[in-house]
C-alpha positions as CSV (number, residue, x, y, z in Angstrom):
1,M,-91.3,154.1,-152.0
2,K,-94.7,155.2,-154.0
3,N,-95.9,152.7,-156.3
4,L,-98.5,153.6,-159.4
5,F,-101.2,150.7,-159.7
6,M,-102.8,151.0,-163.4
7,L,-105.8,149.0,-163.9
8,D,-107.8,148.1,-166.9
9,V,-111.3,148.0,-166.6
10,D,-112.9,145.2,-168.7
11,G,-112.5,141.6,-167.2
12,T,-110.1,143.2,-164.7
13,L,-112.6,145.8,-162.8
14,V,-115.9,144.4,-164.1
15,N,-117.2,141.6,-165.7
16,S,-118.2,143.2,-169.0
17,C,-116.1,141.8,-171.3
18,H,-118.9,139.9,-173.4
19,M,-122.0,142.3,-173.5
20,D,-119.0,145.0,-173.9
21,H,-117.4,143.0,-177.3
22,E,-121.3,142.4,-178.5
23,C,-122.4,146.2,-178.1
24,F,-119.3,147.2,-179.6
25,S,-119.5,144.6,-182.7
26,E,-123.3,145.3,-183.3
27,A,-122.0,149.1,-183.7
28,I,-119.7,148.4,-185.9
29,F,-121.8,146.6,-188.0
30,A,-124.8,149.0,-187.5
31,V,-122.5,151.6,-188.7
32,T,-120.5,150.3,-191.7
33,G,-122.0,146.8,-192.3
34,L,-118.6,145.1,-191.5
35,T,-118.3,142.2,-189.2
36,V,-115.6,142.3,-186.1
37,P,-113.7,139.3,-185.7
38,D,-114.0,137.3,-182.6
39,D,-110.6,137.0,-182.2
40,W,-109.0,140.8,-181.1
41,G,-105.5,139.4,-181.0
42,G,-104.7,140.1,-184.9
43,Y,-105.7,143.7,-184.1
44,T,-101.9,145.9,-184.0
45,N,-103.9,148.0,-181.3
46,I,-106.1,146.3,-179.3
47,T,-108.3,149.5,-178.5
48,D,-111.6,150.8,-179.0
49,A,-110.5,153.5,-181.1
50,G,-107.6,151.0,-182.3
51,I,-110.1,148.4,-184.0
52,I,-112.0,150.8,-185.5
53,E,-108.9,152.4,-187.5
54,E,-107.8,149.6,-188.3
55,L,-111.2,148.5,-189.8
56,I,-111.2,151.9,-191.6
57,D,-107.8,151.1,-193.5
58,K,-108.3,147.9,-194.3
59,N,-111.5,148.4,-196.1
60,D,-110.8,152.2,-197.8
61,L,-113.2,154.1,-196.0
62,K,-110.7,156.9,-195.2
63,K,-113.1,159.5,-196.5
64,E,-115.5,158.6,-193.8
65,K,-113.7,158.2,-190.9
66,I,-114.6,161.1,-188.6
67,T,-118.1,160.4,-189.5
68,I,-117.6,156.4,-188.7
69,F,-116.0,157.0,-185.7
70,R,-118.6,159.7,-184.2
71,E,-121.7,156.7,-185.0
72,V,-119.8,154.1,-184.0
73,K,-119.1,155.9,-180.2
74,R,-122.6,157.2,-180.6
75,V,-124.6,153.3,-181.2
76,F,-122.0,151.5,-179.0
77,M,-122.7,153.9,-176.2
78,Q,-126.9,153.3,-176.7
79,K,-126.4,150.1,-176.7
80,L,-124.2,149.8,-173.9
81,A,-126.4,151.6,-171.8
82,H,-129.5,149.7,-172.7
83,A,-127.5,146.4,-172.2
84,I,-126.4,147.5,-168.5
85,A,-130.2,148.7,-168.1
86,E,-131.6,144.7,-169.1
87,N,-128.7,142.9,-167.1
88,G,-127.1,144.9,-164.5
89,M,-122.8,144.9,-164.3
90,T,-121.1,143.2,-162.0
91,P,-117.3,143.9,-160.6
92,I,-115.2,141.3,-160.3
93,P,-115.1,140.3,-156.9
94,G,-113.5,142.3,-153.9
95,A,-112.4,145.2,-156.6
96,V,-114.7,147.8,-155.1
97,E,-113.5,147.1,-152.2
98,F,-109.9,147.2,-153.6
99,I,-110.3,150.4,-155.1
100,N,-111.6,152.0,-152.1
101,E,-108.6,150.2,-149.5
102,M,-106.3,151.2,-151.9
103,R,-107.1,154.8,-151.8
104,Q,-106.2,154.7,-148.1
105,V,-102.6,153.5,-148.9
106,P,-99.7,155.6,-148.4
107,S,-97.2,154.1,-150.7
108,V,-100.1,153.7,-153.6
109,A,-101.4,155.8,-156.0
110,L,-104.0,154.9,-158.7
111,A,-104.7,155.2,-161.9
112,I,-107.3,153.7,-164.8
113,A,-105.4,152.4,-168.1
114,T,-108.3,151.1,-170.0
115,G,-108.5,150.2,-174.2
116,G,-111.8,151.7,-174.3
117,W,-113.3,154.9,-174.3
118,E,-113.8,156.7,-171.0
119,E,-117.3,157.5,-171.8
120,T,-118.3,154.1,-172.0
121,A,-115.3,153.0,-169.2
122,R,-117.0,155.4,-167.0
123,M,-120.7,154.2,-167.5
124,K,-119.9,150.6,-167.0
125,L,-117.6,151.5,-163.6
126,K,-120.4,153.0,-162.4
127,A,-123.0,150.9,-163.1
128,A,-120.8,148.1,-161.0
129,G,-120.6,150.5,-158.1
130,F,-117.6,152.0,-158.4
131,N,-116.5,155.6,-157.2
132,V,-113.5,156.7,-159.2
133,D,-113.5,160.3,-158.9
134,G,-110.4,161.8,-158.2
135,I,-108.3,159.0,-159.9
136,V,-106.2,159.2,-162.9
137,F,-107.9,158.0,-165.9
138,S,-106.6,157.5,-169.6
139,S,-108.3,155.9,-172.5
140,C,-108.5,155.9,-176.3
141,S,-110.1,158.6,-176.0
142,D,-106.8,159.8,-175.4
143,A,-104.2,158.0,-177.6
144,M,-104.5,154.6,-180.1
145,S,-102.3,152.0,-178.1
146,R,-102.5,150.7,-175.0
147,S,-98.7,151.4,-174.2
148,E,-99.3,155.0,-175.1
149,V,-103.2,154.8,-172.6
150,M,-100.5,153.4,-170.0
151,A,-98.0,155.9,-170.7
152,L,-100.1,158.5,-170.8
153,A,-101.9,157.6,-167.2
154,A,-98.5,157.6,-165.9
155,F,-97.3,161.3,-167.3
156,R,-100.4,162.0,-165.5
157,A,-100.2,160.0,-162.1
158,K,-96.8,161.7,-161.7
159,Q,-98.4,165.1,-162.2
160,D,-101.0,164.8,-160.1
161,Y,-99.2,163.2,-157.1
162,G,-95.9,165.4,-157.4
163,V,-93.9,162.7,-157.3
164,Q,-91.7,160.2,-159.0
165,F,-92.8,156.2,-158.7
166,D,-90.8,153.7,-158.1
167,R,-92.6,151.1,-159.4
168,R,-95.6,151.2,-162.2
169,I,-97.5,148.0,-161.7
170,Y,-100.3,147.2,-164.0
171,F,-103.7,145.0,-163.3
172,G,-105.3,143.6,-166.9
173,D,-106.9,140.1,-167.9
174,G,-105.2,140.0,-171.7
175,V,-102.1,139.0,-173.2
176,W,-102.2,142.2,-174.8
177,D,-101.9,143.9,-171.7
178,K,-99.2,142.1,-170.8
179,Q,-97.2,142.9,-174.1
180,A,-97.9,146.5,-173.2
181,T,-96.4,146.6,-169.9
182,Q,-93.1,144.9,-171.1
183,S,-92.8,147.6,-174.4
184,L,-92.7,150.1,-171.2
185,D,-90.9,147.9,-168.7
186,Y,-93.7,147.9,-166.3
187,E,-94.6,145.0,-163.8
188,F,-97.8,143.5,-164.7
189,V,-100.2,141.5,-162.8
190,A,-102.4,138.9,-164.3
191,V,-106.2,138.8,-163.3
192,G,-108.2,136.2,-164.0
193,D,-107.1,133.0,-166.0
194,K,-106.7,134.6,-169.8
195,V,-102.9,135.2,-169.2
196,E,-100.2,133.1,-168.0
197,H,-98.1,135.0,-165.7
198,H,-95.8,134.5,-162.9
199,T,-97.8,137.4,-160.8
200,R,-101.3,136.1,-161.4
201,I,-105.0,137.0,-158.9
202,N,-108.1,135.3,-159.6
203,D,-110.0,137.9,-157.7
204,F,-109.6,141.2,-155.4
205,V,-110.7,139.2,-152.2
206,N,-107.9,139.7,-150.2
207,P,-106.0,143.2,-150.6
208,R,-103.4,142.0,-148.1
209,A,-102.4,139.1,-150.3
210,I,-102.0,141.0,-153.0
211,L,-100.2,143.3,-151.8
212,G,-97.5,140.6,-150.2
213,R,-97.4,138.9,-153.7
214,L,-96.0,142.7,-154.7
215,G,-93.9,142.9,-151.9
216,I,-95.3,145.8,-150.2
217,E,-95.3,145.7,-146.7
218,E,-98.1,145.5,-144.1
219,T,-96.1,148.4,-142.8
220,D,-96.8,150.7,-145.7
221,A,-100.3,149.8,-145.8
222,V,-103.6,150.5,-143.6
223,K,-104.4,147.6,-141.5
224,F,-107.2,145.9,-143.5
225,A,-109.8,144.7,-141.4
């Protein structure tokens, strides 16, 4: 049996939600003069690209669309790099080790599927100490909606590993993550306490327990210390 573990980035692997939201909102305001509401739940596509797309549509800025996308992304990356340099970036407890250990589990394949842009997601992961070289990656650089990002990650992983996955399991921290998994009929693991779900973990410090919650036999995995 082969299990695909897909993981979100902000709030799931790294403690970046506040910093990310602040830098992203500031970048949008700097470029467009528009204020992004604190509650992102009202957007149709809760990805960086999706939020900008909706703001452009609602404010009749379609003629400036290409420029706005390019400039918001540029300013966002600058602000994020500065914020990381000033404050650092920390992983969710155990997340770095979890990724490294899951690489060694024969029955598990890994993929990153994030609503952020690939460049900013990789920036945050690197700053938090992750090595994601060789791991399948999809983001809103590839698709507008979270469900499309997840489906693309699964497709790329299938091509990369050359197998059909028996289970596709997404680790995320937002209600929109859960909704996207439901639309795709994927399994969902809620990370943290933002989402009510029957399968939930606080962090990644006990990989054996996580595998156990998912019904993956220890004989399918490496022997964790």
